[in-house]
N, C-alpha and C positions, 0 to 999 in steps of 0.2 A: 227526474221522475220518468216513468215509463207509462204510457197509456196501454192498458192491457185490452185484449180482445174482447172482453165483456164490458167494457166501458169504464171500469174502475181505474183508478190511479193509485199507485203506491210505490214506496221504495222497492227496488230489486235488490235482493241480497246477492252479491256476486263473490261468494266465498265458500268455504267448507263448512257444511252443517255437521256440528260435532254431535252425532247421534248418541254417543256415550254419555255426554253431558245431560242429554235430554232424558236419559234413562231408557232408551228405545231398544238397545241392544246389549246383551250380557257383556260383562268385561272380557276383553281379550286376555287369555291366560296363555299356556303353553302352546304354540303354534309353530309350524315350520316357517322359515323365511318366505315372504311373498314372492310369487312369480309373476312377472310381467311379461305378457304376451303382446306383440306388436304386429299389425297387418294392415291390409287394405280392405276396403268394403266392397271390392270385386276384383276378380283376376280375368274377367273376360269382357269388360267394357271396349266397345269398338275403338274408342279414341286411344285406349291403352294398347289395343293390338296394333295401331298404326303409329305408335310413339317411338319404336325401336327398342323399347326396353327388353322385349323378348328377342332372344338371339334369332339369327335366320333359320336354324334348324328346328326352332320350336314353333312349328306351324300348325300342329294338331292339337285337338283339345287335351289329349293325354300329355304330349310334350310340354304344353303351357303350364298345366297344373303342377307337373314334375318340377319345372323350373321354378316357379313361384314357391312351391313348397320346399325347395332346397334353400331358400333364402329366409323364409318366415315360418313360425309355427303356428299361425293363425290367419284365417280369412273370414270374411263375411260373404255368404252367398246370398246375394240380393235377387237372383233369377226367380226364386219361388214367390216373391211378391207380385210377379207378373203372370207367371204361369207355373203351376204345381208340378214339379218333375215327377216321373213314375219312379219307383223304388230302385229300378235297375240303374238309373242315373246316379242316384246319391250313393248306391253300393259301388259304382265305378269310382266315384270321388275317393273313396277309402283305399282302393287298391292303387291309386295313382299317387298316394301321398304317404310319407314315412310314418312309422308308428309315433304316436304323440301329437301328431298334427291335429289341429282342432278347427272345426267349422261352426261359426255362428250363423244362424239362418234367419232371414227376415221373413216374417210370417206373411201369408197371402194377403193382398190389398182388401179383399172383403171382411177379413177378420179384424181390421182396424177402421172400418168405415169408409174406406176409400172406393172409388169406383174402379172397374176393371174392364177389359175387352172381353166382350162375351165369347168371341171365337176362341179365347185362350182358356176358358174354363174346361176342366176335365169332362169328358163324355158323360159320366153318370151324373154330373151336376146339370149339364145342359139338358139332359133328358128329363129333369124334373121342372124345367122352366115352362111357362105357358107360351103359346106360339107368338103371342105380341111381345113378350119380354124377350123371348130367344131371337126375335128379329132385330133387337136393339143393337146398336154398335157397342155400347157400353152398359153396364148395369152396377147398381150399389146393392148393399144389404136389403134395403126395403123393397127393391125390385124383385129380387129372387125368392124371397120367403123363407120361413123357417126350415122346412124340409131340405131345400137346396143348400142353405146355410150349414145344417148338419152334415151334409154331404161334403161340402168344402172342408169342413173340419176333419172328417174322417179321411179324405184324400190327403190332406196335410200331414196328418199323423202318420199315415202309411208311408208317405213320401220320406220322411226323416226317420223312420224306424231303423233302416240300415245304419245310420250314423250313430244312433243311440245304442244299438246292439254292439257296434264295434268300439264303443267308448269314445267316439270322435265328435259328438255334439257338445259344443260349449253351452250356448244358450240360444233360445229362440227370442227374436227381437219383435216386440210389438211396438211399431212407431206410429203414434197417433198424429192426425193432421192438426193444422193450426186452429181449426174451428173447435176441436176438442178442449174444453175449458172446465175448469173446477166447478163441482156442483153435484147434486144428487145423482144425476144421469151418468156423469163420469164415475162416481163412486161405484154405481151398480155395474157399470162396464168392466171396471177393474175386478170386481168381485166375481163377475162371470167368468174370468179367465181361469180362476182356480176351480169353478164348478165344471167348466168344460175340459180342462186340461189339468187334473188334479195333481199329476206328478211330473209335469214338464218343467225344466228349468226356463224361466221366463225373465226377459229384461224389458223394462217400459221406458219409452222415450217420449217426452212431451214436446210440442212445438208452439207453445203460446206463453208469453212472459207472465201470463197471470199465475201460472204454477209456481213462479219464483218469488211472488210476495211472501215475506217471512212466516207469517201465520198459516198461509195456505200450505207453504213447503213443509213446516213441521208437521202438519195434519197428514199430508200425503206420505211423508217419509214413515210415519207411524203406521198407516194403512198398508203401504206396501211391505213394511216388516211383518205385519200380522199375515198378509197373504203370501208371503215368501217370494216376493217379486223384486227383481234387481233394479234399482234406479239407474238410469243412464245419464250421466253428466255429458255435456256437450260443449264443443266450441264452435261458434258460428257468429255471423255478423252481429255486432253490438248495437243495442238501442232499438231494435225491431220489435214490435208486439208479436210478430209471427215467429220469433226466434227465442229460444231459452238463453238467458245470461249464463255465464260460467259458474253455475252453482254445482257443488259436488256433494254427494251423501253416500254413505254405505248402508244399504237396508238388508242385505244378505251377507252374512260374514264370509262365505266361501268365495264370493266373486263381487268385484266392482268393474263397471264398464264405462269408458270414456271413448265418445265418438267425436271426430274432428271433421266439421263440414267446410273449412274454409271461412273466409271473411269477405266474400264477393257481394257486398251490401246491394250494388245496383242490379244485381242479377237474382237476388234471393226470392223477391216477390213477382218477378216477371214471368211470363209464359215462355216455355222452352219446348223445342222439338225432343230433345233428350235431356235427362236429368244431368248429364255430365256438364252441360254449359252453366247450369246453376251453381256448381261447385268448382269452376274454374278459378283455382287460387293455390299457390304454392307458398307454404310458410317458409320463412327464412330463418336462419339460425338463432337470430335474437329472439324471435317469437318462440321458437321451440325450447330454447335454454332458459329464457327468463319467464315464460308463462306456462307452457305445456309440461315441462319436465317437473317444476314444483307440484303441479296437480297430480301427476302420475305418482310421485314419491308419497304425497300426502295419502293418496288412495291405497298405496302399497303398505302404509303403515297401518291401515285399518281393516284391510281386506287380505285373505289368503292368496288370492289371485286377482290380477288386474288385466283386463283386456283393452287395449288402445287400438281403435280402428280409424284409419284415415279415409273419410268419405269424400275427399276432394279428388274425386276419381275422373278428372279430366286429363287426358294424356297420361304421362308418367308422374304427374304431381304426386298423387297419393303414394305410390310405391317408393318414389325417391324420398319423400318426407319419412315414410316408415323406415327406410334404410338409415337416415340420418339419426332418427330417434333411438333406433336400436343401437347405433354406435354411441350415442350420448350416454345410454343406460348402462352399457357395458364397458366404456372406456373411461379414462381420467376426466375429471371436471374440466369443462371447456373454459378457456379465458381468452379475452380479446376477440370474441366473436365479431366478424363483420357481416353486414346484411348482404343477402344475394342481390343481384341486379333486379331492380324494382320492375324492369320490363319483362320479367320472367313471370310475374304475377298478374292474374286477370282482374 
C-alpha cells in the first residue's frame, strides 16, 4: 500500500491500463507501424557539458545541438520552464537540426503552478506586476494575477510558434507538481488547458501517487482522452507518494510519452541547487531490457508514435542510456545482459 499525498491509502496499479478494454479509445485499425523516438530531456545541462560526451570541437550552442541531433531524433527543451525564449532562439533550433528532428517543450513554470524567478520573466509580463510583486525574488501564479498570466501564455505561444510552423514541435509538456492531486480543482485545471491552448499538442505528467489509484486512473484517462491530452508514463523511485508508479496508458492514439527520471530515491524529495542532482542515476542494461523496453513496446502497440525521454540528466547518464535503448530497439534481442558497475549509479 502507498500513502498518497491527500491522505488516502490504496493499491497502486503498476501496469498498462488497457484503454481499449475500457472503451475509451476507438479500435485501432489500419495504421502505419509505430515510430519510437528516443532522446534526452536536455542537451544543455551544465553537468552534461562537463561530462565529455560532446567532442572537443562542439563548444558552441550551434555545434552542440548539431552533435546531439546527429545521434537522436528527439529532445526535450526544458529551458522554457525557467525562462521563455524569444522566437528567434527557437527558430535557430530548427536551423541547427536536420529535417524530421523533433522538439518536445516543457511549458513555463507558472503555467503548471510552480514558482519562478521574477527576473527571468519576459519584459511584457514584468511590466504588468505591481511594484511589491516585481520586487520579490520569486513569484507564483497567485502573485502575478490574471493579466500577467495571460501575458505568460501569449509569450509562450509566440516562443514555440517557429517550431510549430516548421513542423518540429512534438508535444508541450505540462508537468504538474507533487501537490497537484486528484479532485475538482485539478479537473478544472486540466480543462483550462484546452480553453487556453485549444489546438496545441499537450502531454500531462503527474507527480503524486494518488493519480495511480485504479479508479482515479480510469477517470483521468477518460478525462484526458476527452480533452485530447496525452498521458505521460514515468519511471521514477518506487514507493514514494511524490512519485508516480510505472503506470502506462494511451489517451491520444497519435502519441504516447514515457519519461524516465531515474531511481535515486534518496535524492527525490531532497532540496537541490540544481535539478540534475535529483536525477543522478544511470539505468543498467538489466533495467532497460527487463523493465523499460517492454513498456516501450507495449506503448508502441497502442500508439502511432512513442516518445521516450531520459530525464536522468546528470552528466552523460541520460544520453548514454538513450544510446543504449536506441541500440536495443534497433538491434537483435539482448541475451545474457550483465549489470553495469553499481558504482556508476547515484
